[in-house]
C-alpha positions as CSV (number, residue, x, y, z in Angstrom):
1,M,11.6,-282.7,85.8
2,Y,9.6,-282.4,82.6
3,S,10.9,-284.6,79.9
4,Q,10.1,-286.5,76.8
5,S,10.0,-290.3,77.4
6,R,9.8,-293.3,75.1
7,G,6.5,-294.3,73.6
8,S,5.2,-290.9,72.8
9,S,4.4,-290.0,76.4
10,R,5.9,-287.2,78.5
11,S,7.0,-288.2,82.0
12,F,7.4,-286.4,85.4
13,S,9.5,-288.4,87.9
14,S,10.2,-287.4,91.4
15,R,13.6,-287.7,93.1
16,G,14.2,-291.2,94.4
17,S,11.1,-292.6,92.8
18,S,11.5,-295.7,90.7
19,S,7.9,-296.5,90.1
20,R,6.9,-296.8,86.5
21,G,3.4,-296.8,84.9
22,S,1.6,-296.4,88.2
23,S,-1.5,-294.3,88.5
24,S,-1.5,-290.8,89.8
25,R,-2.7,-290.4,93.4
26,G,-4.0,-287.7,95.7
27,F,-5.9,-284.8,94.1
28,S,-8.7,-285.9,91.8
29,S,-12.2,-285.0,90.9
30,R,-15.0,-287.4,91.6
31,S,-14.6,-288.9,88.2
32,G,-11.1,-290.0,89.1
33,S,-11.7,-291.6,92.5
34,R,-9.2,-294.3,93.4
35,S,-11.9,-296.7,94.5
36,G,-13.4,-296.7,91.0
37,V,-16.9,-296.8,92.4
38,G,-19.3,-294.6,90.4
39,R,-16.6,-293.8,87.9
40,Q,-18.0,-292.0,84.8
41,K,-17.2,-293.2,81.4
42,S,-14.1,-291.6,80.0
43,F,-12.0,-291.6,76.8
44,D,-8.3,-292.3,77.1
45,P,-6.4,-291.0,74.0
46,S,-3.2,-292.9,74.8
47,H,-3.7,-295.4,72.0
48,L,-4.1,-292.6,69.5
49,V,-1.0,-290.8,70.7
50,S,1.2,-293.9,70.7
51,K,0.3,-294.7,67.1
52,A,1.1,-291.3,65.9
53,P,3.8,-291.3,63.2
54,E,7.3,-290.3,64.3
55,Q,8.0,-288.4,61.1
56,P,6.9,-284.8,60.8
57,Q,3.3,-284.4,59.5
58,V,2.9,-283.1,56.0
59,A,1.0,-279.8,56.1
60,A,-2.5,-279.8,54.6
61,P,-2.8,-278.1,51.3
62,V,-3.8,-274.4,51.4
63,Y,-7.5,-273.9,50.6
64,V,-8.1,-271.8,47.5
65,P,-11.6,-270.3,47.6
66,T,-13.8,-270.2,44.6
67,N,-15.3,-267.0,45.7
68,S,-14.2,-263.7,47.3
69,F,-16.2,-261.7,49.8
70,A,-16.6,-259.1,47.1
71,S,-18.2,-261.6,44.7
72,F,-21.0,-262.7,47.1
73,G,-23.0,-259.5,46.3
74,L,-22.8,-258.2,49.9
75,T,-23.5,-254.5,50.8
76,E,-20.6,-252.1,50.9
77,Q,-20.8,-251.5,54.6
78,L,-20.8,-255.2,55.4
79,L,-17.8,-255.7,53.1
80,R,-16.0,-252.9,55.0
81,N,-16.8,-254.6,58.3
82,I,-15.5,-257.9,57.1
83,T,-12.2,-256.3,56.1
84,A,-12.0,-254.5,59.4
85,H,-12.6,-257.8,61.2
86,G,-9.4,-259.1,59.6
87,Y,-11.0,-261.4,57.0
88,T,-9.3,-261.5,53.6
89,D,-10.5,-264.7,51.8
90,P,-13.4,-267.0,52.7
91,T,-12.6,-270.2,54.5
92,S,-13.9,-273.4,53.1
93,I,-17.2,-273.4,55.1
94,Q,-17.7,-269.8,54.2
95,D,-17.0,-270.3,50.5
96,E,-19.6,-273.0,50.2
97,T,-22.2,-271.9,52.7
98,I,-22.6,-268.2,51.9
99,P,-23.8,-268.6,48.3
100,A,-26.4,-271.2,49.4
101,L,-27.7,-268.9,52.2
102,M,-27.7,-265.9,49.8
103,A,-30.0,-268.1,47.6
104,N,-32.3,-268.6,50.6
105,K,-31.6,-272.3,50.8
106,D,-31.7,-274.4,54.0
107,V,-28.3,-275.7,54.9
108,I,-26.8,-278.5,57.0
109,G,-23.3,-277.5,57.8
110,L,-20.8,-280.1,59.2
111,A,-17.6,-278.4,60.2
112,N,-14.8,-278.7,62.7
113,T,-14.2,-276.1,65.4
114,G,-12.2,-273.1,64.3
115,T,-13.3,-273.2,60.6
116,G,-15.1,-269.9,60.6
117,K,-18.6,-271.2,60.6
118,T,-20.0,-268.4,62.8
119,A,-19.1,-265.9,60.1
120,A,-20.4,-268.3,57.5
121,F,-24.0,-267.8,58.7
122,L,-23.8,-264.3,60.2
123,I,-22.5,-262.6,57.0
124,P,-25.3,-263.6,54.7
125,L,-28.0,-263.2,57.4
126,I,-26.8,-259.7,58.2
127,N,-26.9,-258.9,54.6
128,K,-30.5,-260.3,54.4
129,I,-31.9,-258.4,57.3
130,Y,-30.2,-255.2,56.3
131,L,-31.9,-255.3,52.9
132,D,-35.3,-256.5,54.2
133,K,-36.5,-255.1,57.5
134,N,-39.2,-257.7,57.7
135,Q,-36.6,-260.4,58.3
136,R,-35.7,-261.5,61.8
137,V,-33.2,-264.1,62.9
138,L,-33.2,-266.5,65.9
139,I,-29.9,-268.1,66.7
140,V,-29.8,-271.0,69.3
141,A,-26.6,-272.1,70.9
142,P,-26.0,-274.8,73.5
143,T,-23.8,-272.7,75.9
144,R,-23.8,-269.2,77.3
145,E,-20.2,-268.8,76.2
146,L,-20.9,-269.7,72.6
147,A,-24.0,-267.4,72.5
148,V,-21.9,-264.5,73.9
149,Q,-19.3,-265.1,71.2
150,I,-21.8,-265.2,68.4
151,E,-23.3,-261.9,69.6
152,Q,-19.9,-260.3,69.8
153,E,-19.2,-261.3,66.2
154,F,-22.6,-260.1,65.1
155,R,-21.9,-256.7,66.5
156,Q,-18.5,-256.5,64.7
157,F,-20.0,-257.5,61.4
158,A,-23.0,-255.2,61.8
159,T,-21.1,-252.1,62.8
160,G,-22.7,-248.9,61.3
161,M,-25.7,-250.8,59.9
162,R,-28.2,-250.0,62.6
163,L,-29.0,-253.6,63.2
164,F,-29.6,-254.6,66.8
165,S,-29.5,-257.9,68.8
166,A,-30.7,-259.3,72.1
167,L,-28.7,-261.9,74.0
168,C,-30.9,-264.2,76.0
169,I,-29.0,-266.6,78.3
170,G,-29.2,-268.0,81.8
171,G,-27.2,-266.5,84.7
172,T,-28.1,-262.9,83.8
173,S,-31.0,-260.7,84.4
174,M,-34.2,-261.9,82.7
175,Y,-35.8,-258.5,83.3
176,Q,-33.1,-256.7,81.2
177,Q,-33.5,-259.3,78.4
178,I,-37.3,-258.7,78.4
179,Q,-36.6,-255.0,78.1
180,R,-34.3,-255.6,75.2
181,L,-36.8,-257.8,73.4
182,R,-39.4,-255.1,73.7
183,Q,-37.2,-253.0,71.3
184,H,-37.8,-255.6,68.6
185,P,-34.2,-256.5,67.7
186,A,-33.6,-258.0,64.3
187,V,-31.5,-260.8,65.8
188,V,-32.1,-262.8,69.0
189,I,-29.3,-265.1,70.2
190,G,-29.8,-267.4,73.1
191,T,-29.6,-270.7,74.8
192,P,-32.5,-273.2,74.6
193,G,-33.6,-273.1,78.2
194,R,-33.7,-269.3,78.5
195,L,-35.4,-268.8,75.1
196,A,-38.1,-271.3,76.1
197,D,-38.6,-269.5,79.4
198,L,-39.0,-266.2,77.7
199,E,-41.5,-267.6,75.2
200,Q,-43.6,-269.1,78.0
201,Q,-43.7,-265.7,79.7
202,R,-44.9,-264.2,76.4
203,A,-41.8,-262.0,76.3
204,L,-40.6,-263.7,73.1
205,D,-42.9,-264.2,70.2
206,L,-41.3,-267.0,68.2
207,H,-43.8,-266.6,65.3
208,L,-41.9,-263.4,64.3
209,F,-38.7,-265.2,63.3
210,N,-38.4,-266.3,59.7
211,N,-34.8,-267.3,59.9
212,L,-33.4,-269.9,62.3
213,V,-29.8,-271.0,63.1
214,L,-29.2,-274.1,65.3
215,D,-25.5,-274.1,66.2
216,E,-23.6,-277.0,67.7
217,V,-26.8,-279.2,67.6
218,D,-25.0,-282.3,68.6
219,Q,-24.0,-280.7,71.9
220,M,-27.5,-279.4,72.5
221,V,-28.7,-283.0,72.2
222,D,-25.9,-284.2,74.5
223,M,-26.8,-281.6,77.1
224,G,-30.5,-282.6,77.1
225,F,-31.9,-279.6,75.4
226,I,-33.6,-281.4,72.6
227,R,-37.1,-281.0,74.1
228,D,-36.7,-277.2,74.3
229,V,-35.3,-277.1,70.8
230,K,-38.2,-279.0,69.4
231,H,-40.6,-276.7,71.2
232,I,-38.9,-273.6,69.8
233,V,-38.9,-274.9,66.3
234,S,-42.6,-275.9,66.5
235,Q,-43.5,-272.3,67.3
236,L,-41.6,-270.8,64.3
237,P,-43.5,-269.9,61.1
238,S,-43.3,-271.8,57.8
239,P,-41.8,-271.2,55.3
240,R,-38.6,-270.0,56.9
241,Q,-34.9,-270.4,56.2
242,T,-33.2,-272.9,58.6
243,L,-29.5,-273.4,59.2
244,F,-28.3,-276.5,61.1
245,F,-24.7,-276.7,62.2
246,S,-23.1,-279.6,63.9
247,A,-19.7,-281.3,64.3
248,T,-21.3,-284.7,63.8
249,L,-24.5,-286.0,62.3
250,P,-25.6,-289.2,64.0
251,I,-28.8,-291.0,63.1
252,E,-30.9,-289.2,65.7
253,L,-29.8,-285.8,64.3
254,E,-30.6,-286.9,60.8
255,Q,-34.2,-287.4,62.0
256,L,-34.2,-283.9,63.3
257,T,-33.0,-282.4,60.0
258,R,-36.0,-284.1,58.3
259,Q,-38.3,-282.4,60.8
260,F,-36.7,-279.0,60.8
261,L,-35.4,-278.3,57.3
262,N,-36.8,-278.1,53.8
263,N,-34.8,-279.8,51.1
264,P,-31.5,-278.7,52.7
265,I,-28.1,-278.4,51.0
266,K,-25.5,-280.5,53.0
267,I,-22.1,-278.9,53.2
268,S,-19.2,-280.8,55.0
269,V,-15.7,-279.5,55.4
270,K,-14.6,-282.0,58.1
271,S,-11.3,-282.7,56.4
272,R,-9.5,-283.6,59.6
273,E,-10.6,-284.4,63.1
274,T,-7.8,-282.5,64.7
275,S,-5.6,-279.6,63.7
276,I,-2.2,-280.4,62.2
277,N,-0.9,-277.6,64.5
278,I,-1.6,-279.5,67.7
279,D,1.1,-281.7,69.2
280,Q,-0.8,-284.3,71.3
281,D,0.8,-286.2,74.1
282,I,0.1,-288.0,77.4
283,I,1.5,-287.4,80.8
284,K,2.6,-290.3,83.0
285,T,3.2,-289.2,86.6
286,N,5.2,-292.2,87.7
287,G,3.6,-292.4,91.1
288,R,3.5,-288.7,91.8
289,L,0.4,-286.7,92.7
290,K,-1.3,-285.2,89.7
291,I,-1.6,-281.9,91.4
292,D,2.2,-281.8,92.1
293,V,2.9,-282.6,88.4
294,L,0.5,-280.0,87.2
295,H,2.0,-277.4,89.5
296,E,5.5,-278.1,88.3
297,M,4.4,-277.8,84.7
298,L,2.5,-274.5,85.2
299,Q,5.7,-272.9,86.6
300,L,7.6,-273.5,83.3
301,D,8.0,-270.5,81.0
302,E,6.7,-272.4,78.0
303,F,3.3,-272.9,79.6
304,S,2.4,-269.3,79.0
305,K,-1.3,-269.5,78.3
306,V,-2.9,-272.7,79.6
307,L,-6.5,-274.1,79.6
308,V,-6.9,-277.0,82.0
309,F,-10.0,-279.2,81.7
310,L,-11.7,-281.2,84.5
311,R,-14.8,-283.4,84.6
312,T,-16.7,-281.9,87.5
313,K,-17.6,-278.5,88.9
314,R,-16.5,-279.5,92.4
315,G,-13.2,-280.8,91.1
316,T,-12.6,-277.6,89.1
317,E,-13.2,-275.4,92.1
318,K,-11.1,-277.6,94.4
319,L,-8.1,-277.4,92.0
320,A,-8.5,-273.6,91.7
321,E,-8.3,-273.3,95.4
322,T,-5.3,-275.6,95.7
323,L,-3.3,-273.8,93.0
324,D,-4.2,-270.4,94.5
325,K,-2.8,-271.6,97.9
326,R,0.3,-272.6,96.0
327,G,0.8,-269.1,94.7
328,L,-0.5,-269.4,91.1
329,I,-3.0,-266.9,89.8
330,V,-5.9,-268.8,88.1
331,A,-9.4,-268.3,86.9
332,S,-12.1,-270.9,86.6
333,I,-15.4,-271.4,84.8
334,H,-18.1,-274.0,85.4
335,G,-21.8,-274.4,85.8
336,N,-22.0,-273.1,89.4
337,K,-20.5,-269.8,88.4
338,S,-22.8,-266.9,87.5
339,Q,-22.6,-265.6,83.9
340,N,-20.8,-262.5,85.1
341,Q,-18.2,-264.5,86.9
342,R,-17.7,-266.8,83.9
343,Q,-17.4,-263.8,81.6
344,R,-14.9,-262.0,83.8
345,A,-12.8,-265.2,84.0
346,I,-12.8,-265.5,80.2
347,D,-12.0,-261.8,79.7
348,S,-9.1,-262.0,82.1
349,F,-7.7,-265.1,80.2
350,K,-8.2,-263.4,76.8
351,S,-6.4,-260.3,77.9
352,N,-3.6,-262.2,79.5
353,R,-4.3,-260.8,83.0
354,V,-4.6,-264.5,84.0
355,R,-2.6,-267.1,82.2
356,I,-4.2,-270.3,83.6
357,L,-7.9,-271.0,83.1
358,L,-9.6,-274.1,84.7
359,A,-12.8,-275.3,83.1
360,T,-15.3,-278.0,82.8
361,D,-16.5,-279.0,79.3
362,V,-18.7,-275.9,79.2
363,A,-15.6,-274.3,77.7
364,S,-14.7,-277.0,75.2
365,R,-16.9,-275.5,72.5
366,G,-17.6,-271.9,71.8
367,L,-14.4,-270.3,73.3
368,D,-12.3,-268.7,70.6
369,I,-9.3,-267.4,72.5
370,D,-6.0,-266.5,70.7
371,N,-2.6,-267.9,71.5
372,V,-3.6,-270.7,73.9
373,T,-0.2,-272.5,74.2
374,H,-1.4,-275.6,76.0
375,V,-4.6,-277.6,76.7
376,I,-4.2,-279.9,79.6
377,N,-6.7,-282.7,80.3
378,F,-6.3,-283.0,84.1
379,D,-9.3,-285.4,84.0
380,L,-10.0,-287.7,81.0
381,P,-12.8,-286.5,78.8
382,E,-16.0,-288.5,78.6
383,S,-15.7,-289.3,74.9
384,Y,-13.7,-289.0,71.8
385,E,-15.8,-286.1,70.6
386,A,-15.2,-284.3,73.9
387,Y,-11.5,-284.8,73.6
388,I,-11.5,-283.4,70.1
389,H,-13.4,-280.3,71.2
390,R,-11.2,-279.7,74.2
391,I,-7.9,-279.8,72.4
392,G,-9.3,-277.7,69.6
393,R,-8.9,-274.7,71.9
394,T,-5.2,-274.6,71.0
395,G,-3.4,-274.7,67.7
396,R,-5.8,-272.2,66.1
397,A,-5.3,-269.7,63.4
398,D,-2.2,-271.5,62.0
399,K,-0.4,-271.3,65.4
400,K,1.2,-274.3,67.1
401,G,-0.3,-275.7,70.3
402,I,0.2,-278.6,72.6
403,A,-2.5,-280.9,74.1
404,L,-1.4,-283.0,77.1
405,T,-3.6,-285.6,78.9
406,F,-3.0,-287.2,82.3
407,V,-3.4,-290.9,82.2
408,D,-3.1,-293.7,84.8
C-alpha cells in the first residue's frame, strides 16, 4: 500500500512484514549492489527532505519583465513566430540576456533548468543572422537530446525566415550531416565529439562561424568533452560573439570563460535550486524488493506520466525488460541506444503513447516534456547537481510535480 509515513518519507509495506528501515533488496543496478564493492559515489537527498518545512511554501513573486518582445527591436516575422510559439512576456533570463546579445556583447548566463534560456539565445541570434547573411552560428550542447531540442526550437522561431540549420550529433548518419553542411546552413547545432570529427574530416569549417553558443558547459566538463570543446573554440575566428550558459560556475569553468570570452556580461537568474512546484519525498521499502514497490506505484492512476532514473545502461535495460514482462508498457533511453531509438522513445513519451520512460542521466538535462507527473529516482543520483537536474523534469511551466527517491 502506498502511504504517507512519518518523517517526510513515503512508505510501502508488504503484508505481514514488520521490518522497518531496512534496505531494499533484489533488483538493482550495479551501482546499488548489496555487497557494496565497487559502489559509485551517490547523493542521498533524505536529509534535505526531512528538513523541509511542514507548512505550505510561499509562492515566489511573479517576475515582472522590464522589456517586452516588441521592445527588443526584433523583426516582424520573428515577433510573429514568438507569439505563435506561445510566448507572451520574456522570462527573467530572456529579459536580461536578449538586450546584451542584441548589443553584440559576450554573455555568461547562469540559469536553472526550465527558465527559457534556449529562447534567450536563439531569439537574438536568429534576428542577427536574418539581418546579416555573413553571420553564422555554432551551438554546442553536451547531449544529443539537448541538441535535438535546440534545433526544434530554432525551426519554430525561424519559421518563414529562410534560415536553415544542420544537426550534427552521434548515433545518426555522418554522411547525411556532411551533405547538410555542404548547403552552408546559417546555424550548426551539435555535440562536441561529432563536431570535432566533422572538423577533422574537413566537412566542417569552424573558421566560418563568428557566433558561438556553449550550452550546459558544466555538463560538458563532467562528461569529459572539455578537450573537444577547447579544440573547437581554438579554430573559431576572433573577434566573435560568444555565449556561455551553465547551471553552475566552479573555478575550472571560470578559467574557461577567461579563455573563451571577451569582457563578458554575467547574468544570473538562479533564484532557487528547485522549483516550488515540486513535492520532494523519499521512498522506504521496509524490506520489500525495489522492483515490487515500483511496480505497485506505476499501477496507480496518479502516476500518469512517469520518468524513472537509473545509474547504469545495463540497469536501465534490465528494469525495462522486467517491467515489460509484468505487463507494463515502457520506453527507455540510454547510451547504448541508437539516436533513432532514443528519439522514438522520447516522442512516444511526449505524445502519451507511453506513460513510463526509463532513463540514465542522459535525460536529466535537455528534455523539455510537458506534464510529467512524477520523477522517480530508482537509483540514487551521483551528486546534488544530478539530483537537481533529474527532478527538474517535473513541476515545469507552473504545474505541480512529485519527485520520489528510493533510499536504503
